Every structure is written in structure tokens, then in C-alpha cells.
N, C-alpha and C positions, 0 to 999 in steps of 0.2 A: 358238207356244210355250205359250200358255195351254191350248190343246187337248191338247198333249202332256202337260203337267203333270196336267191333269184325268184323262187316260187312265191315266197311271201310278199315280195315287192312288186308283184304284177298288179295291173289295174284292177280295182275292186269291182267284182261282178255283182249285179243286182240279185238279191236273194241269198247271197253267200253269208257265212258266219261273220265275215268282216263287215258286212252291211248290217246284219240284224242284231248282233250282240251290242254294239254301241247304242242302238235305239232302245233296246231293253234296259240297259244300265241307266240311260238318261231318263226314261219314264219312271223307274223306281226312285232315282235320285230326286227328280223334280217333285214327285208326290210327297216324299218324306221331307224335303227341304221346305216346300210351301206349307205343308201341314205344321211343321215345327214353328215357322214364322207366324202363322195365323194363331196358333195357340199361345204365343208369347204375348204378354201384356205390356212388355217394354217396347215402346216405339223406337228407341235408339237401336235396339237389337235388330228390329225389322229393317231399319234403314241401313245398318252396317252390313247385314247379310246381303241385301240388295246391291249395295255398292261393291262389296267384296266379289260377288259373282260377276258383276259387270267389268271390274278391273281385271279379273282373272281371264275372262274371254278376250278383252282388249289386249292384254299382255301376250296371249297366245299368238295373236296376229303380229304384234310388234316384234316379238322375239323370233318368230319364224322368218320374217322378212329381214331382220338384222342378221340372222344366221346365214340365210341364203346370199345376202349381199356380201358377207365377209368370206364365206367358204365355198360357195357354189357359183355357177355361171348365171348371175342375175341378169335378166333381160327385161328392160323397161317396156317392151312391146307386149309382154305376156305376164309379167310377174308383179306389177304394181298392185297394191291392195285397193283396186278400183271396182272390182266386181261388187255387186250390191251388198251381198252378205258380208264380205270382208270389210267393206267400207263402213257398214253399220257397226260391225263388231269392234272395229278400231275406235269408233267415236261413241260407242254405247255408254261409257261412263258419264258423258255430258248429260245424257238423259237421266241416268240413275241418280246423279247428284242433284239435278235441278227438278226432275219429275214435273216438267211443264206439260200441261195437257195437250198443247198444240204439237209437241213432239210425239206424245203417245199416239194421237189420232193419225199421225202419218206412219209411225213405225209399226203399229199393231197390224196393219194390212200388209206393209212391205215384208215384215218378218214372217207372218203366218203364211202368206202366199209364196214368198220367195224361198224361204227355208224348206217348206214342205216339198217343193220341187227338188231341192238339193238332197233332202233326206230320202225321198222315194227313188230318185234316180241319181245316185252319187257319181260325181265326176272326179275320181281320185286316181291319178296315174300310178302312184306307188302305194301299195297297200301296207298293212301292218308288217313291221313296226316303224315305218318311216315317220319323220317329223311331220310331213304333209298330211299323213293319215290322221294323226292326233289333232293337228291344227284344224283340219276340215270338220271333224265331228265336234270338237269343242266349240267352234264358231256356230255351226248350224243348229246343233242341239242346245248349246248354251243360250243362243238368242231366243229360242222358243221358251226355255226355262225362265229367262228374264221377263219376257212379255207376259207370260202366264202368272208370274210372281206379281207383276204390276196389276194384273186383272184381279187375282184372288186375294192378295194381301192388302194392296192399296185401293182395291175396288175401283179401278179405272175402267171405264167402259166407253166404247166409241159411240158417237151420235150418227144419225143418218147422214148429215152433211160431211162427216168424217170420210165417208167413201169417196166423195168428190175432191175433198182437200188432199187426201192421200194420192189420188189419181193424178191431179195436176202437179203435185210435188214430184211425182215419179216422172212426169214429162220433162220437168226441169233437169232432173238427173239424166234422162235419155239425151237431151240436147247437149248437156255437158260431155257425155260419153261420145257422142257423134263428133264433137270438136276434138276431143282427146284422140279418138281413133284416127281421125283425119291427119292430125299433126304427127302422130307416132306410127301411122300405118299399122294400127293394132286392131284387136277384135274384142275389146272390153264390152261386157254385158251381151256378148254374142250378137252384136248388131250387124256384123258383116258375114258371119258364118256360124252354123250351129256347132255345139260342142261335139267332140269326137265320140264321147260315150253316149249310150242310149239316153234319150230324154223325151219329155212330152212334146218338145218342139218337132220331133221326128214325124208327128202326126199332122203337122201344119204345113207341109210342103217345103219347097226350097226357098232360098232368099229371092225376093223380099217378102214372099207370101207368109212365111212363118211370123215375121214381125207384124204384119198387118193383122193377121188373125189373132195374135197375142194381144195386140192393142184393143181389138174389138171385144175380147172376152175378159179383159181386166176388170172393168166396172161390174159386170155380172158376177165375177168371182169375188170381188170385194164385197158386193152386196150379199152374197151367200154367207160370207164370214160374218157380216153385220147381223144377218138373221140368226146365225148361231148364237151370238151374244144375246140377242133379244129372247131367244128360246130359253137360254140359261136363266136370264132375269125373270122370265115368266114362271119358270119352274120354282124359283126361289120364293116368289110372291105367293105361290099356291102352298 
């Protein structure tokens, strides 16, 4: 039994069942969830479903950190919810309840670009059935469900200028993380060191080159996402 527990709680490997099964479940859930909302003629139901999903994702982060603070060795240098996806997940109900467009045009690029990296190359130290395993997938896949819900149910679409607005907002976040990392001697947003698990950053060289290269490709990457939305809108019009 101890051997089985140890085996299950190992770092999640890319391409493993622990990696692929949550993605499959999330795809099925998101398609059915969004389709149900779109078919509903009751606007209140659409809003409540959206808010409920956002609160659920946010509570998963809050409860995880509350649990670790109370029962585990919580370390402010590594464990604060300051990584981009965790921070967005914690605050996502603010967007869901207000649905301000300026929030959407920032978040749509942050979430799609940021969570896709986390989904493709997961950084989960303890696999199924650890609390962190469930928290990780609820955050990354839940955020994607939320932003696609906003796109397909509330028909929110980014503008061309949204690419640059989102990019400059990201720079403010980076500056904030640089200050936090300096004060705490930490590595939030991986600004001082790449993650231990395999990631796309491995192809960009060592510090500080991977940061420079990432900054250079962000706007083209955001623009590709924007073109994806344009393509969808073009197909709908036809």
C-alpha cells in the first residue's frame, strides 16, 4: 500500500494517464457545459453558471492554500498564489461577476497562452490523488472553460488592440513579480530559474535568455490567438 501511494504521488509525466485523462474530461465537460448554456433562453441561468464555475475555480485555489498553510510546511518563497494562473484563478470571480470588456481583453490572451503551456507541460510535483494534483487541473482547465464560456455564450471577442493591451498589462505583472522575487528571494513566474519539470522554456536557453526570447515571442503568440478568433468569426459569417 505504501509503495502504491509513493508511486501515485510521483511527479506527473508528460503523456501519462495522469496528464491526458483530466484534459479529456475537461474537453467533454466544457463542450456540454457551454452547449447547455447557449441553448438556455434564460439569461440568469447563463450568468449563474458562469459565476458558479468561476467561484468553484477560485475556491479550489483558496482552499488549497488554506489547507497547506494550516497542515503543511507553507513557504512564502514558493507557495504563495502569485504564479500567473493561480493568481488569475483566485481573482476570476471579479471578472465573472462584472464581465467588463477591458478585463476580458487582458485575460483572454493570458489564459489561453499561459494555461496552454501548463496543460501541455504540467508542473505537478505530486500526482494523483494529491490535493495539488486536483488543484492544478481545476485551475488550468477551469480557466480555459471560463474564457471559452465568455467567448461562446456571452460572445465576447478580442480586438486587434487587445493584443497590445494584454501585453502591456503583462509587463506590469512582470515588474510586480520582479519586486516580489527580490524582496522574498523567490522565483515566482520563473523569472530567476526555469521550472524543474520539462517545459517550452527548455528550448529557449538558460537565464536570462529564456526570459528575453519569451518576451520577444509573446506579441506574435498573442496575435496568432487573435487570428484564431478572427477565423472563427469569418467562418460564422459564411
